LUMTIGU-826487 format. One record per atom (N, C-alpha, C): residue number from 1; residue in one letter; x, y, z. Coordinates in Angstrom, 1 decimal, decimal comma. Layout:
<pts>
PT    n  res      c1      c2      c3
PT  NUM    A       X       Y       Z
...
</pts>
This chain:
<pts>
PT    n  res      c1      c2      c3
PT    1    M    19,0    13,1     3,8
PT    1    M    17,7    12,9     4,6
PT    1    M    16,8    12,1     3,8
PT    2    I    16,2    11,1     4,4
PT    2    I    15,2    10,3     3,7
PT    2    I    13,8    11,0     3,6
PT    3    T    13,3    11,0     2,4
PT    3    T    11,9    11,5     2,2
PT    3    T    11,1    10,5     1,6
PT    4    Y     9,8    10,6     1,7
PT    4    Y     8,8     9,7     1,2
PT    4    Y     8,2    10,3    -0,1
PT    5    H     7,9     9,5    -1,1
PT    5    H     7,3     9,9    -2,3
PT    5    H     6,3     8,9    -2,8
PT    6    H     5,3     9,4    -3,5
PT    6    H     4,3     8,5    -4,1
PT    6    H     5,0     7,6    -5,1
PT    7    A     4,8     6,3    -5,1
PT    7    A     5,4     5,4    -6,1
PT    7    A     4,8     5,8    -7,4
PT    8    E     5,6     5,6    -8,5
PT    8    E     5,1     6,0    -9,8
PT    8    E     3,9     5,2   -10,2
PT    9    G     2,9     5,9   -10,7
PT    9    G     1,6     5,2   -11,1
PT    9    G     0,6     4,9   -10,1
PT   10    V     1,0     5,1    -8,8
PT   10    V     0,0     4,8    -7,7
PT   10    V    -0,8     6,0    -7,5
PT   11    K    -2,1     5,9    -7,4
PT   11    K    -3,0     7,0    -7,3
PT   11    K    -4,2     6,6    -6,4
PT   12    P    -4,9     7,6    -5,8
PT   12    P    -6,1     7,3    -5,0
PT   12    P    -7,2     6,8    -5,9
PT   13    D    -8,0     5,9    -5,3
PT   13    D    -9,1     5,3    -6,1
PT   13    D   -10,1     4,8    -5,0
PT   14    T   -11,1     4,1    -5,5
PT   14    T   -12,0     3,5    -4,6
PT   14    T   -12,2     2,0    -5,0
PT   15    L   -12,6     1,2    -4,1
PT   15    L   -12,9    -0,2    -4,3
PT   15    L   -14,2    -0,5    -3,6
PT   16    H   -15,3    -0,7    -4,3
PT   16    H   -16,6    -0,9    -3,8
PT   16    H   -17,0     0,3    -2,8
PT   17    G   -16,7     1,5    -3,2
PT   17    G   -17,1     2,6    -2,4
PT   17    G   -16,1     2,9    -1,2
PT   18    R   -15,1     2,2    -1,1
PT   18    R   -14,1     2,3     0,0
PT   18    R   -12,8     2,9    -0,5
PT   19    P   -12,0     3,6     0,3
PT   19    P   -10,8     4,1    -0,2
PT   19    P    -9,8     3,0    -0,6
PT   20    A    -9,1     3,3    -1,7
PT   20    A    -8,1     2,3    -2,2
PT   20    A    -7,0     3,1    -2,9
PT   21    L    -5,9     2,4    -3,1
PT   21    L    -4,8     3,0    -3,9
PT   21    L    -4,7     2,1    -5,2
PT   22    A    -4,8     2,7    -6,4
PT   22    A    -4,7     2,0    -7,6
PT   22    A    -3,3     1,8    -8,0
PT   23    L    -2,9     0,7    -8,5
PT   23    L    -1,6     0,3    -8,8
PT   23    L    -1,4     0,5   -10,3
PT   24    P    -0,2     0,7   -10,8
PT   24    P     0,0     0,9   -12,2
PT   24    P    -0,2    -0,4   -13,0
PT   25    R    -0,2    -1,6   -12,4
PT   25    R    -0,5    -2,8   -13,0
PT   25    R    -1,9    -3,4   -12,9
PT   26    E    -2,9    -2,5   -12,8
PT   26    E    -4,3    -2,8   -12,8
PT   26    E    -4,9    -3,2   -11,5
PT   27    G    -4,1    -3,4   -10,5
PT   27    G    -4,6    -3,8    -9,2
PT   27    G    -5,0    -2,6    -8,3
PT   28    R    -5,6    -2,9    -7,2
PT   28    R    -5,9    -1,9    -6,2
PT   28    R    -5,7    -2,5    -4,8
PT   29    V    -5,3    -1,6    -3,9
PT   29    V    -5,1    -2,0    -2,5
PT   29    V    -6,1    -1,2    -1,7
PT   30    A    -6,9    -2,0    -1,0
PT   30    A    -7,9    -1,3    -0,1
PT   30    A    -7,1    -0,8     1,1
PT   31    V    -7,5     0,4     1,5
PT   31    V    -6,9     1,1     2,7
PT   31    V    -8,0     1,7     3,4
PT   32    D    -7,8     2,2     4,6
PT   32    D    -8,8     2,9     5,3
PT   32    D    -8,5     4,4     5,2
PT   33    D    -9,4     5,3     5,6
PT   33    D    -9,2     6,7     5,5
PT   33    D    -8,0     7,2     6,1
PT   34    D    -7,6     6,7     7,3
PT   34    D    -6,4     7,1     8,0
PT   34    D    -5,1     6,8     7,2
PT   35    V    -5,0     5,6     6,6
PT   35    V    -3,9     5,2     5,8
PT   35    V    -3,8     6,0     4,5
PT   36    L    -4,9     6,3     3,9
PT   36    L    -4,9     7,1     2,7
PT   36    L    -4,5     8,5     3,0
PT   37    R    -4,9     9,0     4,2
PT   37    R    -4,4    10,4     4,6
PT   37    R    -2,9    10,4     4,8
PT   38    V    -2,3     9,3     5,4
PT   38    V    -0,9     9,3     5,6
PT   38    V    -0,2     9,2     4,2
PT   39    W    -0,7     8,4     3,3
PT   39    W    -0,1     8,3     1,9
PT   39    W    -0,2     9,7     1,3
PT   40    T    -1,3    10,4     1,4
PT   40    T    -1,4    11,7     0,8
PT   40    T    -0,5    12,7     1,3
PT   41    I    -0,3    12,8     2,6
PT   41    I     0,5    13,9     3,2
PT   41    I     2,0    13,6     3,2
PT   42    A     2,4    12,3     3,0
PT   42    A     3,8    11,9     3,0
PT   42    A     4,6    12,4     1,8
PT   43    D     3,9    12,6     0,7
PT   43    D     4,7    12,9    -0,5
PT   43    D     5,6    14,1    -0,4
PT   44    G     6,9    13,8    -0,6
PT   44    G     8,0    14,8    -0,5
PT   44    G     8,4    15,2     0,9
PT   45    K     7,9    14,5     1,9
PT   45    K     8,3    14,9     3,3
PT   45    K     9,1    13,9     4,0
PT   46    S     9,9    14,4     4,9
PT   46    S    10,7    13,5     5,8
PT   46    S     9,8    13,0     6,9
PT   47    L    10,2    12,0     7,7
PT   47    L     9,5    11,5     8,8
PT   47    L     9,3    12,6     9,8
PT   48    T    10,3    13,4    10,1
PT   48    T    10,2    14,6    11,0
PT   48    T     9,1    15,5    10,6
PT   49    E     9,1    15,9     9,3
PT   49    E     8,0    16,8     8,8
PT   49    E     6,6    16,2     8,9
PT   50    I     6,5    14,9     8,6
PT   50    I     5,2    14,3     8,7
PT   50    I     4,7    14,3    10,2
PT   51    L     5,6    13,9    11,1
PT   51    L     5,3    13,9    12,5
PT   51    L     4,9    15,3    13,0
PT   52    E     5,6    16,3    12,5
PT   52    E     5,3    17,7    13,0
PT   52    E     4,1    18,3    12,3
PT   53    S     3,7    17,8    11,2
PT   53    S     2,6    18,4    10,4
PT   53    S     1,3    18,4    11,2
PT   54    G     1,1    17,5    12,1
PT   54    G    -0,2    17,4    12,8
PT   54    G     0,0    17,4    14,3
PT   55    S     1,2    17,8    14,8
PT   55    S     1,5    17,8    16,2
PT   55    S     1,0    16,4    16,8
PT   56    A     1,6    15,4    16,3
PT   56    A     1,2    14,0    16,6
PT   56    A     1,4    13,6    18,1
PT   57    S     0,4    13,0    18,7
PT   57    S     0,5    12,5    20,0
PT   57    S     1,4    11,2    19,9
PT   58    P     1,9    10,7    21,1
PT   58    P     2,7     9,5    21,0
PT   58    P     2,0     8,4    20,3
PT   59    Q     0,7     8,2    20,5
PT   59    Q    -0,1     7,1    19,9
PT   59    Q    -0,2     7,4    18,4
PT   60    E    -0,4     8,7    18,0
PT   60    E    -0,5     9,0    16,6
PT   60    E     0,8     8,8    15,9
PT   61    A     1,9     9,2    16,6
PT   61    A     3,2     9,0    16,0
PT   61    A     3,5     7,6    15,7
PT   62    T     3,1     6,7    16,6
PT   62    T     3,3     5,2    16,4
PT   62    T     2,5     4,8    15,2
PT   63    F     1,3     5,2    15,1
PT   63    F     0,5     4,9    13,9
PT   63    F     1,1     5,4    12,6
PT   64    L     1,6     6,7    12,6
PT   64    L     2,2     7,2    11,4
PT   64    L     3,4     6,4    11,0
PT   65    R     4,3     6,1    12,0
PT   65    R     5,4     5,3    11,6
PT   65    R     5,1     3,9    11,0
PT   66    A     4,1     3,3    11,6
PT   66    A     3,6     2,0    11,2
PT   66    A     3,0     2,1     9,8
PT   67    A     2,2     3,1     9,6
PT   67    A     1,6     3,3     8,2
PT   67    A     2,6     3,6     7,2
PT   68    L     3,6     4,4     7,5
PT   68    L     4,6     4,7     6,5
PT   68    L     5,4     3,5     6,2
PT   69    A     5,7     2,7     7,2
PT   69    A     6,5     1,4     7,0
PT   69    A     5,7     0,5     6,1
PT   70    C     4,4     0,3     6,4
PT   70    C     3,6    -0,6     5,5
PT   70    C     3,5    -0,1     4,1
PT   71    L     3,2     1,2     4,0
PT   71    L     3,0     1,8     2,6
PT   71    L     4,4     1,6     1,8
PT   72    S     5,5     1,8     2,5
PT   72    S     6,8     1,7     1,8
PT   72    S     7,1     0,3     1,5
PT   73    E     6,9    -0,6     2,4
PT   73    E     7,3    -2,0     2,2
PT   73    E     6,3    -2,6     1,1
PT   74    G     5,1    -2,1     1,0
PT   74    G     4,2    -2,5     0,0
PT   74    G     4,4    -1,8    -1,4
PT   75    G     5,4    -0,9    -1,5
PT   75    G     5,7    -0,3    -2,7
PT   75    G     4,7     0,8    -3,1
PT   76    L     3,9     1,3    -2,2
PT   76    L     3,0     2,4    -2,4
PT   76    L     3,6     3,7    -2,2
PT   77    L     4,6     3,8    -1,4
PT   77    L     5,4     4,9    -1,1
PT   77    L     6,9     4,5    -1,4
PT   78    E     7,7     5,4    -1,9
PT   78    E     9,1     5,2    -2,1
PT   78    E     9,9     6,0    -1,1
PT   79    R    10,9     5,4    -0,5
PT   79    R    11,8     6,2     0,3
PT   79    R    13,0     6,6    -0,6
PT   80    R    13,4     7,9    -0,4
PT   80    R    14,5     8,4    -1,2
PT   80    R    15,4     9,1    -0,3
PT   81    D    16,7     9,0    -0,6
PT   81    D    17,7     9,7     0,2
PT   81    D    18,5    10,5    -0,9
PT   82    G    18,2    11,8    -0,9
PT   82    G    18,8    12,7    -1,9
PT   82    G    18,4    12,3    -3,3
PT   83    G    17,3    11,8    -3,5
PT   83    G    16,8    11,5    -4,9
PT   83    G    17,0    10,0    -5,2
PT   84    E    17,9     9,3    -4,5
PT   84    E    18,2     7,9    -4,8
PT   84    E    17,2     7,0    -4,0
PT   85    R    16,6     6,1    -4,7
PT   85    R    15,6     5,2    -4,0
PT   85    R    16,3     4,3    -3,0
PT   86    V    15,6     4,2    -1,9
PT   86    V    16,0     3,3    -0,8
PT   86    V    14,9     2,3    -0,5
PT   87    G    15,1     1,0    -0,5
PT   87    G    14,1     0,1    -0,2
PT   87    G    13,5    -0,6    -1,4
PT   88    P    12,4    -1,3    -1,1
PT   88    P    11,8    -2,2    -2,2
PT   88    P    11,1    -1,4    -3,3
PT   89    R    10,9    -2,0    -4,4
PT   89    R    10,2    -1,4    -5,5
PT   89    R     9,3    -2,5    -6,1
PT   90    L     8,0    -2,0    -6,5
PT   90    L     7,1    -2,9    -7,1
PT   90    L     7,7    -3,5    -8,4
PT   91    S     7,5    -4,8    -8,6
PT   91    S     7,9    -5,4    -9,8
PT   91    S     6,9    -6,5   -10,2
PT   92    E     7,0    -6,9   -11,4
PT   92    E     6,1    -8,0   -11,9
PT   92    E     6,5    -9,3   -11,2
PT   93    P     5,5   -10,1   -10,8
PT   93    P     5,9   -11,4   -10,2
PT   93    P     6,7   -12,2   -11,1
PT   94    P     7,6   -13,0   -10,6
PT   94    P     8,4   -13,9   -11,5
PT   94    P     7,5   -15,0   -12,1
PT   95    P     7,9   -15,5   -13,2
PT   95    P     7,2   -16,6   -13,9
PT   95    P     7,0   -17,7   -12,9
PT   96    A     5,8   -18,3   -12,9
PT   96    A     5,6   -19,5   -12,0
PT   96    A     6,3   -20,7   -12,4
PT   97    T     7,0   -21,2   -11,5
PT   97    T     7,8   -22,5   -11,8
PT   97    T     7,4   -23,6   -10,8
PT   98    G     6,7   -23,2    -9,7
PT   98    G     6,3   -24,1    -8,7
PT   98    G     4,8   -24,5    -8,7
PT   99    P     4,4   -25,0    -7,6
PT   99    P     3,0   -25,4    -7,6
PT   99    P     2,0   -24,2    -7,5
PT  100    S     0,7   -24,6    -7,7
PT  100    S    -0,3   -23,5    -7,6
PT  100    S    -0,3   -22,8    -6,3
PT  101    V    -0,7   -21,6    -6,3
PT  101    V    -0,9   -20,8    -5,1
PT  101    V    -2,4   -20,9    -4,7
PT  102    S    -2,7   -21,2    -3,5
PT  102    S    -4,1   -21,2    -3,0
PT  102    S    -4,3   -20,1    -2,1
PT  103    A    -5,5   -19,5    -2,1
PT  103    A    -5,9   -18,4    -1,2
PT  103    A    -7,0   -18,9    -0,4
PT  104    V    -6,9   -18,8     0,9
PT  104    V    -7,9   -19,2     1,9
PT  104    V    -8,3   -17,9     2,6
PT  105    V    -9,6   -17,6     2,6
PT  105    V   -10,1   -16,5     3,2
PT  105    V   -11,0   -16,9     4,4
PT  106    I   -10,7   -16,5     5,6
PT  106    I   -11,5   -16,8     6,7
PT  106    I   -12,1   -15,5     7,2
PT  107    T   -13,4   -15,5     7,3
PT  107    T   -14,1   -14,3     7,7
PT  107    T   -15,3   -14,6     8,6
PT  108    H   -15,7   -13,6     9,4
PT  108    H   -16,9   -13,7    10,2
PT  108    H   -18,0   -12,8     9,7
PT  109    T   -17,6   -12,0     8,6
PT  109    T   -18,6   -11,1     8,0
PT  109    T   -18,4   -11,1     6,5
PT  110    T   -19,4   -10,7     5,8
PT  110    T   -19,3   -10,6     4,4
PT  110    T   -19,1    -9,2     3,9
PT  111    Q   -18,9    -8,3     4,8
PT  111    Q   -18,7    -6,9     4,4
PT  111    Q   -17,6    -6,6     3,4
PT  112    W   -16,5    -7,2     3,6
PT  112    W   -15,4    -7,0     2,7
PT  112    W   -15,2    -8,2     1,7
PT  113    L   -16,0    -9,2     1,8
PT  113    L   -15,7   -10,5     1,0
PT  113    L   -15,8   -10,2    -0,5
PT  114    E   -16,8    -9,5    -1,0
PT  114    E   -16,9    -9,3    -2,4
PT  114    E   -15,6    -8,6    -3,0
PT  115    G   -15,2    -7,6    -2,3
PT  115    G   -13,9    -6,9    -2,7
PT  115    G   -12,7    -7,8    -2,6
PT  116    C   -12,7    -8,6    -1,6
PT  116    C   -11,5    -9,5    -1,4
PT  116    C   -11,5   -10,5    -2,5
PT  117    L   -12,6   -11,1    -2,8
PT  117    L   -12,7   -12,1    -3,8
PT  117    L   -12,4   -11,5    -5,2
PT  118    G   -12,9   -10,3    -5,4
PT  118    G   -12,7    -9,7    -6,7
PT  118    G   -11,2    -9,4    -6,9
PT  119    S   -10,5    -9,0    -5,8
PT  119    S    -9,1    -8,7    -5,9
PT  119    S    -8,3   -10,0    -6,2
PT  120    L    -8,7   -11,1    -5,5
PT  120    L    -8,0   -12,4    -5,7
PT  120    L    -8,2   -12,8    -7,2
PT  121    V    -9,4   -12,7    -7,7
PT  121    V    -9,7   -13,1    -9,1
PT  121    V    -8,8   -12,3   -10,1
PT  122    S    -8,6   -11,0    -9,8
PT  122    S    -7,9   -10,2   -10,7
PT  122    S    -6,3   -10,3   -10,6
PT  123    Q    -5,8   -11,2    -9,7
PT  123    Q    -4,4   -11,4    -9,5
PT  123    Q    -3,8   -12,0   -10,8
PT  124    R    -2,6   -11,6   -11,1
PT  124    R    -2,0   -12,0   -12,4
PT  124    R    -1,0   -13,2   -12,2
PT  125    Y    -0,8   -13,6   -10,9
PT  125    Y     0,1   -14,7   -10,7
PT  125    Y    -0,4   -16,0   -11,3
PT  126    S     0,5   -16,7   -11,9
PT  126    S     0,1   -18,0   -12,5
PT  126    S     1,0   -19,1   -12,1
PT  127    P     0,6   -20,2   -11,7
PT  127    P    -0,8   -20,7   -11,7
PT  127    P    -1,4   -20,3   -10,3
PT  128    L    -2,7   -19,9   -10,4
PT  128    L    -3,4   -19,5    -9,2
PT  128    L    -4,6   -20,5    -9,0
PT  129    E    -4,7   -21,0    -7,9
PT  129    E    -5,8   -22,0    -7,6
PT  129    E    -7,0   -21,3    -6,9
</pts>
């Protein structure tokens, strides 16, 4: 049976007063309260246990499945089958051999801009433009 587990070194944090998950490599991922709640309750549980823990409506079940998938694919949760890891694992980015990476941020509000730009500046990928 596949169960979800907090990825090693990932822990709850804040980013400019908002919920975030701190990564073992100095970064943080901004999340909302609902995604943080899913990350928190998922530890050690199967999908069935997670869905049954709150008597999820069909809409809530869809959200839970999507949040679990995103958290797992992002390396913030690990999927394990009998203790053996299933799926992706966070790793250091490979050494840069190609052209610079550019980040373009399009926004209609400045509410998240400071945090977004701070996160971009703290990236360790090289070369970053």
